[in-house]
C-alpha positions as CSV (number, residue, x, y, z in Angstrom):
1,X,25.1,12.5,-29.0
2,X,22.6,13.2,-31.7
3,X,19.3,13.1,-29.8
4,X,15.8,12.9,-31.4
5,X,13.3,14.7,-29.1
6,X,9.6,14.1,-29.5
7,X,7.6,17.0,-28.1
8,X,10.4,19.6,-28.2
9,X,8.2,22.7,-28.1
10,X,6.2,21.9,-25.0
11,X,6.8,23.2,-21.4
12,X,9.2,20.4,-20.4
13,X,10.4,19.7,-24.0
14,X,11.7,23.2,-24.5
15,X,13.6,23.1,-21.2
16,X,15.1,19.7,-22.0
17,X,16.2,20.6,-25.6
18,X,17.8,23.8,-24.3
19,X,19.7,21.8,-21.6
20,X,20.9,19.1,-24.0
21,X,22.0,21.7,-26.6
22,X,23.8,23.7,-23.9
23,X,25.9,20.8,-22.8
24,X,26.9,19.9,-26.3
25,X,24.4,17.4,-27.6
26,X,23.0,17.8,-31.1
27,X,19.2,18.0,-30.8
28,X,17.0,16.8,-33.6
29,X,13.3,17.9,-33.2
30,X,10.5,15.7,-34.2
31,X,7.5,18.0,-35.1
32,X,4.2,17.4,-36.8
33,X,4.6,20.2,-39.4
34,X,7.5,22.3,-40.7
35,X,6.0,25.8,-40.3
36,X,8.6,27.7,-38.3
37,X,10.7,30.5,-39.7
38,X,14.0,29.6,-41.3
39,X,16.2,30.8,-38.4
40,X,15.1,27.8,-36.3
41,X,17.6,26.6,-33.8
42,X,17.5,22.8,-34.2
43,X,17.6,20.2,-37.0
44,X,14.1,19.0,-37.7
45,X,12.3,15.9,-38.8
46,X,8.6,15.4,-39.4
47,X,6.5,12.8,-37.5
48,X,3.3,12.2,-35.6
49,X,2.6,9.9,-32.6
50,X,-0.5,8.6,-34.4
51,X,1.6,7.7,-37.5
52,X,4.0,4.9,-36.5
53,X,5.7,4.8,-39.9
54,X,6.7,8.4,-39.6
55,X,8.2,7.7,-36.2
56,X,10.3,4.7,-37.4
57,X,11.5,6.7,-40.3
58,X,12.8,9.4,-38.0
59,X,15.0,7.0,-36.0
60,X,17.8,6.7,-38.5
61,X,21.1,5.0,-37.7
62,X,22.8,8.4,-36.9
63,X,20.4,9.0,-33.9
64,X,22.1,8.0,-30.7
65,X,19.1,8.6,-28.4
66,X,15.4,9.2,-28.5
67,X,13.6,11.1,-25.8
68,X,9.8,11.1,-25.8
69,X,8.5,14.2,-24.0
70,X,5.2,14.4,-26.0
71,X,1.8,14.5,-24.3
72,X,0.2,11.0,-24.7
73,X,-2.6,10.7,-27.2
74,X,-5.0,9.3,-24.7
75,X,-5.4,6.2,-26.8
76,X,-3.6,3.2,-25.2
77,X,-3.2,1.3,-28.5
78,X,-1.9,4.4,-30.3
79,X,0.7,5.2,-27.6
80,X,1.8,1.5,-27.5
81,X,2.2,1.6,-31.3
82,X,4.2,4.8,-31.0
83,X,6.6,3.3,-28.5
84,X,7.1,0.2,-30.7
85,X,7.8,2.3,-33.7
86,X,10.3,4.4,-31.9
87,X,12.1,1.6,-30.1
88,X,12.1,-0.9,-33.1
89,X,15.1,0.7,-34.9
90,X,17.0,0.8,-31.6
91,X,16.8,-2.9,-30.9
92,X,20.1,-4.7,-30.5
93,X,22.1,-1.4,-30.8
94,X,22.4,-0.3,-27.1
95,X,21.1,3.1,-28.2
96,X,18.9,5.0,-25.7
97,X,15.2,5.5,-25.4
98,X,13.7,7.7,-22.6
99,X,10.0,7.7,-22.0
100,X,8.3,10.4,-19.9
101,X,5.6,9.2,-17.5
102,X,4.5,10.8,-14.3
103,X,4.0,10.3,-10.6
104,X,0.2,10.1,-10.9
105,X,0.6,6.4,-11.9
106,X,1.3,5.8,-8.2
107,X,-2.1,7.0,-7.1
108,X,-2.7,8.2,-3.5
109,X,0.3,7.3,-1.4
110,X,-1.2,7.7,2.1
111,X,1.2,8.2,5.0
112,X,4.1,6.4,3.2
113,X,6.5,7.9,0.7
114,X,6.5,6.2,-2.6
115,X,9.7,5.1,-4.3
116,X,10.5,3.7,-7.7
117,X,9.7,0.1,-6.4
118,X,6.3,1.1,-5.0
119,X,3.5,-0.7,-7.0
120,X,1.5,1.5,-9.3
121,X,-2.1,2.4,-8.6
122,X,-2.9,4.8,-11.4
123,X,-5.8,7.3,-11.3
124,X,-8.0,7.3,-14.3
125,X,-6.3,10.2,-16.2
126,X,-3.2,8.0,-16.5
127,X,-4.9,4.7,-16.3
128,X,-3.0,2.8,-19.0
129,X,0.4,4.6,-18.5
130,X,1.9,1.8,-16.3
131,X,1.4,-0.6,-19.2
132,X,3.4,1.8,-21.5
133,X,6.1,2.0,-18.8
134,X,6.4,-1.8,-18.8
135,X,6.5,-1.9,-22.6
136,X,9.4,0.6,-22.6
137,X,11.4,-1.1,-19.9
138,X,10.9,-4.5,-21.5
139,X,12.8,-3.3,-24.6
140,X,16.0,-3.4,-22.5
141,X,15.9,-7.2,-23.0
142,X,16.2,-6.5,-26.7
143,X,19.3,-4.4,-26.6
144,X,17.7,-0.9,-26.1
145,X,19.0,1.3,-23.3
146,X,15.4,1.9,-22.1
147,X,14.7,4.4,-19.3
148,X,11.5,5.8,-17.8
149,X,11.3,9.1,-15.9
150,X,8.3,10.0,-13.8
151,X,8.3,13.8,-13.1
152,X,6.4,15.2,-10.2
153,X,4.3,18.3,-10.5
154,X,6.5,20.7,-12.6
155,X,6.9,24.4,-11.8
156,X,9.1,27.2,-13.1
157,X,9.3,29.6,-15.9
158,X,5.8,30.9,-14.9
159,X,4.1,27.9,-16.4
160,X,2.6,24.5,-15.6
161,X,0.0,23.6,-13.0
162,X,1.2,26.3,-10.5
163,X,0.3,28.9,-13.2
164,X,-3.2,27.4,-13.1
165,X,-3.4,27.9,-9.3
166,X,-2.6,31.6,-9.9
167,X,-5.3,31.9,-12.6
168,X,-7.8,30.1,-10.4
169,X,-7.1,32.3,-7.4
170,X,-7.5,35.4,-9.6
171,X,-10.7,34.1,-11.1
172,X,-12.3,33.2,-7.7
173,X,-10.9,36.2,-5.8
174,X,-9.1,33.9,-3.3
175,X,-6.6,31.0,-3.3
176,X,-8.3,27.6,-3.8
177,X,-7.6,24.1,-2.7
178,X,-9.5,21.3,-4.5
179,X,-11.5,19.1,-2.1
180,X,-9.0,18.5,0.7
181,X,-6.8,21.1,2.5
182,X,-4.4,18.3,3.6
183,X,-3.3,17.3,0.1
184,X,0.4,17.3,-0.8
185,X,2.1,17.4,-4.2
186,X,5.6,16.1,-5.1
187,X,7.2,19.0,-7.0
188,X,10.2,19.7,-9.3
189,X,11.5,22.8,-11.0
190,X,11.4,22.4,-14.8
191,X,15.0,23.3,-15.2
192,X,16.1,20.8,-12.5
193,X,14.0,18.2,-14.3
194,X,15.8,19.0,-17.6
195,X,19.0,18.4,-15.7
196,X,17.7,14.9,-14.7
197,X,17.0,14.1,-18.4
198,X,20.5,15.1,-19.3
199,X,22.0,13.0,-16.5
200,X,19.9,10.0,-17.6
201,X,21.1,10.3,-21.1
202,X,24.7,10.3,-20.0
203,X,24.5,7.8,-17.0
204,X,21.3,5.8,-16.5
205,X,21.6,2.1,-17.0
206,X,19.2,0.2,-19.3
207,X,15.9,-0.9,-17.8
208,X,15.8,1.8,-15.1
209,X,13.0,3.9,-13.6
210,X,13.6,7.3,-12.0
211,X,11.4,9.8,-10.1
212,X,11.9,13.4,-11.1
213,X,11.1,14.9,-7.7
214,X,13.1,17.3,-5.6
215,X,10.3,18.1,-3.0
216,X,8.5,14.9,-2.0
217,X,5.4,16.3,-0.4
218,X,4.6,20.1,-0.6
219,X,1.4,21.1,1.1
220,X,-1.0,22.4,-1.5
221,X,-2.3,24.8,1.2
222,X,1.1,26.5,1.0
223,X,1.2,26.4,-2.8
224,X,-2.3,27.9,-3.0
225,X,-1.4,30.7,-0.5
226,X,1.7,31.5,-2.5
227,X,-0.3,31.4,-5.8
228,X,-2.7,33.9,-4.2
229,X,0.1,36.2,-3.4
230,X,1.3,35.9,-7.0
231,X,-2.2,36.9,-8.1
232,X,-2.1,39.9,-5.8
233,X,-4.4,38.3,-3.2
234,X,-3.9,37.9,0.5
235,X,-5.8,35.6,2.9
236,X,-6.2,31.9,3.6
237,X,-7.0,29.5,0.9
238,X,-10.6,28.3,0.4
239,X,-11.7,24.7,-0.1
240,X,-13.1,24.4,-3.6
241,X,-15.7,21.5,-3.5
242,X,-14.7,18.7,-5.8
243,X,-17.9,18.7,-7.8
244,X,-17.5,22.4,-8.6
245,X,-13.9,21.9,-9.6
246,X,-14.9,19.0,-11.8
247,X,-17.4,21.2,-13.6
248,X,-14.8,23.9,-14.4
249,X,-11.7,21.7,-15.0
250,X,-13.1,18.4,-16.0
251,X,-13.5,15.3,-13.8
252,X,-10.3,13.5,-14.6
253,X,-8.0,16.6,-14.2
254,X,-9.8,17.9,-11.0
255,X,-9.5,14.5,-9.4
256,X,-5.8,14.5,-10.3
257,X,-5.3,17.8,-8.6
258,X,-7.0,16.5,-5.5
259,X,-4.6,13.6,-5.3
260,X,-2.5,13.4,-2.1
261,X,1.1,12.1,-2.7
262,X,4.5,11.9,-1.1
263,X,7.1,10.7,-3.6
264,X,10.8,10.4,-3.3
265,X,13.4,11.3,-5.9
266,X,16.3,10.1,-3.7
267,X,17.4,7.4,-6.1
268,X,18.4,9.9,-8.8
269,X,20.1,12.0,-6.2
270,X,22.2,9.0,-5.0
271,X,22.9,7.3,-8.3
272,X,23.0,10.1,-10.9
273,X,24.3,12.9,-8.6
274,X,21.1,14.9,-9.4
275,X,20.1,17.7,-7.0
276,X,18.0,20.8,-6.9
277,X,19.7,23.9,-8.2
278,X,16.6,26.2,-8.7
279,X,14.1,27.8,-6.4
280,X,11.6,25.5,-4.6
281,X,7.9,25.6,-5.5
282,X,6.8,28.0,-2.8
283,X,9.6,30.5,-3.4
284,X,9.1,30.3,-7.1
285,X,5.3,31.1,-6.7
286,X,5.8,33.7,-4.1
287,X,8.9,35.6,-5.4
288,X,10.0,34.0,-8.7
289,X,8.6,33.3,-12.1
290,X,4.9,33.6,-11.3
291,X,5.0,37.2,-10.0
């Protein structure tokens, strides 16, 4: 397939483009400016999420699939317009559009484990994201092979939120847990997640939603302890009061990191034969890419 990737240079985007290329797909990057050296690896087109016309122009008839891995703009109207611009040329063709959301749209899950059919209850940092998910999935009725993937907290390659835990531990001189020592995070290795996107491109039916999670509920106490070890620190994690974390990280992001969730990715395992092939989050922090 010729696959147009929006956000190809980000943390997840770079892993997904590498995977797609490795298994034989032709990747076309959508970038905001053409400023890389001439030995670039992928074909390139110019576009911007805030410029719908540029997005529509990039989805030419030779593009078999579009994967949106870009960070949302934070503007609901702009993101909705971007989805409309990207999916418009795909209407009636059966071509593929994959939108990247996230498990924070589920909100706190309590004692239950959330599945793809669990109603959304988004926290403020992703407040309008369920509306975008619905917009994407609705295009399946117009002949688009529309798919939504909700990644968990992504780790691997020494990056992502776990890298922030290491930096925070180093800065504070001890591992830190925001607000509540009982919080759990659903986790996934970035390269396992890239494998899910590849599986979805090849197999997922139109109008389907998938959770990109291989560890449903990892105790953040254990993650913080492992992050401390990666930072060269021993000892038990300390509770970082929410108000102090908000001052340093921003209210919306700090509140997201204090969110307790248990989320299943079993559907993708059962229906797309997707499974973890890379180290789990604790092992990765303790002995892997964060050391």
